C-alpha positions in Angstrom: 230.2 46.4 57.6 228.6 47.2 61.0 226.4 50.1 60.0 225.4 50.9 63.6 229.1 51.3 64.4 229.5 53.5 61.3 226.6 55.7 62.5 228.0 55.9 66.0 231.5 56.9 64.6 229.8 59.6 62.5 227.9 61.0 65.5 231.2 61.3 67.3 232.5 63.5 64.5 229.4 65.8 64.4 231.0 68.6 66.4 234.1 68.7 64.2 232.0 68.5 61.0 230.0 71.5 62.2 233.3 73.4 62.7 234.4 72.4 59.2 231.1 73.5 57.7 231.1 76.8 59.4 234.7 77.5 58.6 234.0 76.9 55.0 230.8 79.0 55.1 232.9 82.0 56.0 235.4 81.7 53.1 233.1 81.1 50.1 234.8 81.2 46.7 233.3 81.3 43.2 233.8 79.2 40.0 236.7 76.9 39.4 239.3 78.8 41.5 238.8 77.9 45.2 242.2 77.9 46.8 241.2 78.7 50.4 238.3 76.3 50.3 240.3 73.4 49.0 243.1 74.1 51.5 240.5 73.8 54.4 239.1 70.6 53.0 242.5 69.0 52.5 243.5 69.9 56.0 240.8 67.4 57.0 241.3 64.7 54.4 244.6 65.2 52.7 246.4 62.6 54.9 243.7 59.9 54.4 244.8 58.8 50.9 246.5 59.7 47.7 245.6 63.2 46.5 245.4 64.2 42.9 244.9 67.9 42.1 243.2 69.3 39.1 245.1 71.2 36.4 244.3 74.9 35.9 241.4 74.6 38.5 241.0 73.9 42.2 239.9 70.3 42.4 241.0 67.2 44.3 240.5 63.5 44.0 241.4 61.7 47.2 242.0 57.9 46.7 241.4 55.8 49.8 242.6 52.2 49.2 241.0 49.4 51.2 242.8 46.5 52.8 241.3 44.1 50.3 241.4 44.3 46.5 238.3 45.2 44.6 236.7 47.8 42.3 236.3 51.6 42.9 233.4 53.7 44.0 233.3 57.5 43.5 231.7 59.9 46.1 231.3 63.5 45.1 231.1 66.8 47.0 230.9 70.2 45.2 232.7 73.2 46.7 231.8 76.5 45.0 229.6 79.3 46.2 227.2 81.8 44.6 227.8 85.4 43.8 225.3 86.8 46.3 225.7 89.0 49.4 224.6 86.9 52.5 221.8 88.3 54.6 221.1 85.5 57.1 222.3 87.2 60.2 224.2 84.0 61.2 227.2 84.6 63.4 229.3 82.8 60.8 228.0 84.7 57.8 230.2 85.4 54.8 231.2 89.0 54.2 233.1 88.8 50.9 230.2 89.1 48.4 229.9 85.4 47.9 227.7 82.9 49.8 227.2 79.2 50.2 223.5 79.7 49.4 223.1 76.3 47.9 224.6 74.3 50.8 227.9 73.3 49.2 229.6 74.0 52.6 227.4 71.2 54.0 228.3 69.0 51.0 232.0 69.4 51.7 231.6 68.7 55.4 229.5 65.6 54.6 232.2 64.5 52.1 234.9 65.1 54.7 233.0 63.0 57.2 232.5 60.2 54.7 236.2 60.1 53.8 237.2 59.9 57.5 234.7 57.1 58.1 235.9 55.1 55.1 239.6 55.6 56.1 239.0 54.6 59.7 237.3 51.4 58.5 239.4 50.6 55.5 240.3 47.2 57.0 236.7 46.3 55.9 236.9 48.2 52.6 236.8 45.7 49.7 238.2 48.0 47.0 238.8 51.7 46.7 236.9 54.9 47.2 237.6 58.1 45.2 236.4 61.3 47.0 235.7 63.9 44.3 236.0 67.5 45.8 234.7 69.5 42.8 234.7 73.2 41.9 232.5 75.0 39.5 229.1 73.2 39.9 227.2 76.6 39.6 227.4 76.9 35.8 231.1 76.2 35.2 230.9 72.5 34.4 233.4 71.5 37.1 232.3 67.9 37.0 232.9 67.8 33.2 236.3 69.3 33.6 237.4 66.8 36.3 236.2 64.0 34.1 238.1 65.4 31.1 241.2 65.3 33.2 240.5 61.6 34.1 240.4 62.4 37.8 237.8 59.7 38.2 240.4 57.1 37.0 243.0 57.8 39.7 242.6 54.2 41.1 243.7 52.9 37.6 240.2 51.9 36.7 236.7 53.3 36.1 234.5 53.4 39.2 231.6 50.9 39.2 229.3 53.4 41.0 229.0 57.1 41.9 227.0 58.8 44.6 226.4 62.4 45.7 224.2 64.2 48.3 222.5 67.6 47.9 220.9 69.5 50.8 217.8 71.6 50.7 216.7 74.4 53.0 212.9 74.2 53.0 211.9 70.9 54.6 212.5 69.6 58.1 215.9 68.1 58.5 216.9 64.4 58.1 214.8 63.0 55.2 216.6 61.5 52.2 214.8 61.5 48.8 215.4 60.5 45.2 213.9 58.7 42.3 214.7 56.2 39.6 215.5 57.5 36.1 215.3 61.2 35.3 215.6 63.3 38.4 216.8 66.8 37.3 216.7 68.8 34.1 219.2 69.9 31.6 219.9 73.6 32.3 221.4 76.3 30.1 221.2 79.9 29.2 220.2 82.0 26.2 221.2 85.6 25.7 219.5 87.6 23.0 220.8 91.0 21.8 218.6 93.1 19.5 220.3 95.9 17.5 218.4 98.8 15.9 219.2 102.5 15.3 219.4 105.0 18.1 217.7 108.3 18.0 215.8 111.0 19.8 212.7 110.0 21.9 210.7 112.8 20.4 211.0 111.4 16.9 211.0 107.6 17.2 210.1 107.2 13.5 213.6 108.3 12.7 215.0 105.5 14.8 214.7 101.7 15.0 213.6 101.0 18.5 214.9 97.6 19.9 212.8 98.0 23.1 209.6 97.6 21.1 210.9 94.4 19.4 212.1 93.0 22.7 208.7 93.6 24.3 207.0 91.8 21.4 209.3 88.8 21.7 208.9 88.4 25.4 205.1 88.8 25.3 204.7 86.1 22.7 207.6 83.7 23.3 205.6 81.6 25.8 202.7 81.2 23.4 205.2 80.1 20.8 206.6 77.5 23.1 203.2 76.1 23.9 202.4 75.7 20.2 205.7 74.4 19.0 207.1 72.1 21.8 205.8 68.7 22.8 203.7 69.0 26.0 204.9 65.6 27.0 208.5 66.7 26.7 208.2 70.3 28.0 210.8 73.1 28.3 210.9 75.9 30.8 212.1 79.3 29.6 212.3 82.1 32.2 213.7 85.5 31.6 216.1 86.6 34.3 217.2 90.0 33.1 216.4 92.8 30.6 218.7 95.6 29.6 218.1 98.7 27.5 219.1 102.3 27.6 220.0 103.7 31.0 218.2 105.0 34.1 219.4 108.6 33.6 217.7 109.6 30.4 214.2 109.0 29.0 214.4 110.9 25.7 216.8 108.5 23.9 215.9 105.6 21.8 218.7 103.1 22.5 220.6 101.2 19.8 220.7 97.9 21.7 218.3 96.0 23.9 219.0 92.5 25.3 217.6 89.8 27.7 218.9 86.6 29.3 216.9 83.6 30.1 217.3 80.1 31.6 216.2 77.2 29.6 215.3 73.8 31.2 214.4 70.4 29.7 214.0 66.9 30.9 215.5 65.5 27.7 218.5 66.1 25.5 216.2 66.5 22.5 214.1 69.1 24.3 217.1 71.4 24.9 218.4 70.8 21.4 214.9 71.8 20.0 215.3 75.2 21.7 218.5 75.8 19.9 216.9 75.2 16.5 213.3 76.5 17.0 213.7 79.6 19.1 216.3 81.5 17.0 214.0 81.4 13.9 211.1 82.8 16.0 213.2 85.5 17.6 214.9 86.6 14.3 211.6 86.7 12.4 210.0 88.9 15.1 213.1 91.1 15.2 213.1 91.5 11.4 209.4 92.6 11.5 210.6 95.6 13.6 213.7 96.2 11.4 216.1 94.8 14.0 219.0 92.4 13.9 219.1 89.6 16.5 222.1 87.9 18.0 221.3 84.7 19.9 223.9 82.9 22.1 223.2 79.6 23.9 225.5 78.5 26.7 226.5 74.9 27.0 223.9 73.1 29.1 224.2 70.7 31.9 223.1 67.2 31.1 219.8 65.7 32.2 220.5 63.9 35.5 219.5 60.2 35.3 219.7 57.9 38.3 220.5 54.2 37.9 217.5 52.1 39.0 219.6 49.6 40.9 221.5 52.4 42.6 218.3 53.9 43.8 217.2 50.5 45.1 220.4 50.5 47.1 219.9 54.0 48.4 216.4 53.2 49.7 217.6 49.9 51.3 220.6 51.5 53.0 218.5 54.4 54.4 216.2 51.9 56.0 219.1 49.7 57.1 221.1 52.5 58.7 218.4 54.9 59.9 215.2 52.9 60.1 211.8 53.4 58.4 210.4 56.8 57.5 213.7 58.5 56.5 213.4 57.9 52.8 210.8 59.4 50.4 210.4 58.6 46.7 210.1 61.6 44.5 207.1 61.2 42.3 208.3 63.8 39.7 211.7 65.1 38.6 212.5 68.7 39.4 213.6 71.4 36.8 216.7 72.3 38.6 220.1 71.5 36.9 223.1 69.8 38.4 226.4 68.8 36.7 226.5 65.6 38.8 224.6 64.6 35.7 227.9 64.4 33.8 229.3 62.0 36.4 226.2 59.8 36.3 226.3 59.7 32.5 229.8 58.3 32.7 229.3 56.1 35.9 226.1 54.5 37.0 224.9 55.7 40.4 222.6 57.9 42.3 222.1 61.5 43.4 220.2 61.9 46.7 218.5 64.9 48.3 218.7 65.5 52.1 216.3 67.9 53.7 218.2 70.4 55.9 215.9 73.3 57.0 216.5 74.9 60.3 213.5 73.5 62.3 213.4 76.6 64.5 212.4 78.7 61.5 208.6 78.6 60.7 207.9 77.0 57.3 206.4 80.3 55.9 209.7 82.1 56.7 212.1 79.6 55.3 214.1 80.6 52.2 214.9 78.3 49.3 218.3 77.4 48.1 220.1 80.3 46.2 218.4 82.9 48.4 220.8 85.1 50.3 218.6 84.4 53.3 218.8 80.6 53.0 219.6 78.8 56.3 220.7 75.2 56.6 220.7 73.0 59.7 224.0 71.5 60.8 222.3 68.5 62.4 222.3 66.6 59.1 226.1 66.4 58.7 226.8 63.2 60.5 223.9 61.4 58.9 224.9 62.6 55.4 228.4 61.4 56.0 227.1 58.0 57.2 225.0 57.6 54.2 227.7 58.3 51.7 230.1 56.0 53.4 227.5 53.2 53.8 226.7 53.4 50.1 230.4 52.9 49.3 230.8 50.0 51.7 227.6 48.3 50.5 228.4 48.6 46.8 231.9 47.2 47.3 230.6 44.4 49.6 228.1 43.4 46.9 230.8 43.4 44.2 233.1 41.2 46.3 230.3 38.7 46.8 229.6 38.2 43.1 
């Protein structure tokens, strides 16, 4: 494959990819049901190959067949937004209470561009490419649902490799980064509900106050983690919300108090340990205050592990296509979670970060992914599309040469 030609073709698509990205940015949808989003994506790629739609969810696998026989490569783009009210001031801001605050609008535009590049050059494609347009990355296990429906098998065989790109809004645009092995954490939630006995605030001894027990649990849980979890296999537990009583009355002891926390680990065992160790601690503290404790863990995303050979390919292709200085090796994994991990557990491959901050915004004023003020730079779209397409071509070229 002539990668200079591929890059030139992608740059010619840049203006349209910006339009696609901004159209998608204005119609964000949440969870597994994204009808308007998928319709806009399929307007661009539905004619490029065989389209398989998901069952009881909005997902699509677009199969692009090469002119030459060979194996299959999977490329993934997630589509769902977050439930936050946008406050970027952009002329194409969303107004419906949802926002592409994690850059999934860019992921879709990059996926659209990659699909178009592959289809236009399928005379040089030695096999097949499955484009995965996935809903529900933000806590709905969309990747797992698509896999459970065998959407990765639409070519008739299991892909030999899978790749995905994720943009970030803090660093200057255009740098690809990744690492071999563990890259991102397992991520799940725990919700704890404490039940006591309500009463009058003037006579707390006649009640069983769940707030007091909740405060004790939260003030000591980090110390418990330090003493009972392996420092070489750490977990992160961060409380995101607390609920008790109401903000209208101060003289009532509530019957119920609760909190929710995110739990992160870089190993499957670490997350499983939280499910066995934390409930005993919480229930024992609650019992000391005369409280009953209900503890509910959500299913967790898997630990994201990159294939070593796939990362070697990523690094080599970045240098081949874009030259030196465009790839950085991550020294440490990050505790964010990603359900691309489910795909990479099933299919060897790589997940790659692409820096996409708006360079006109000073570093100290940039907002991170998931902020309702996060701004991403459109300039990375063509390069992201080139990279995904190049990885597919190179993987299939190598397989054909064996």
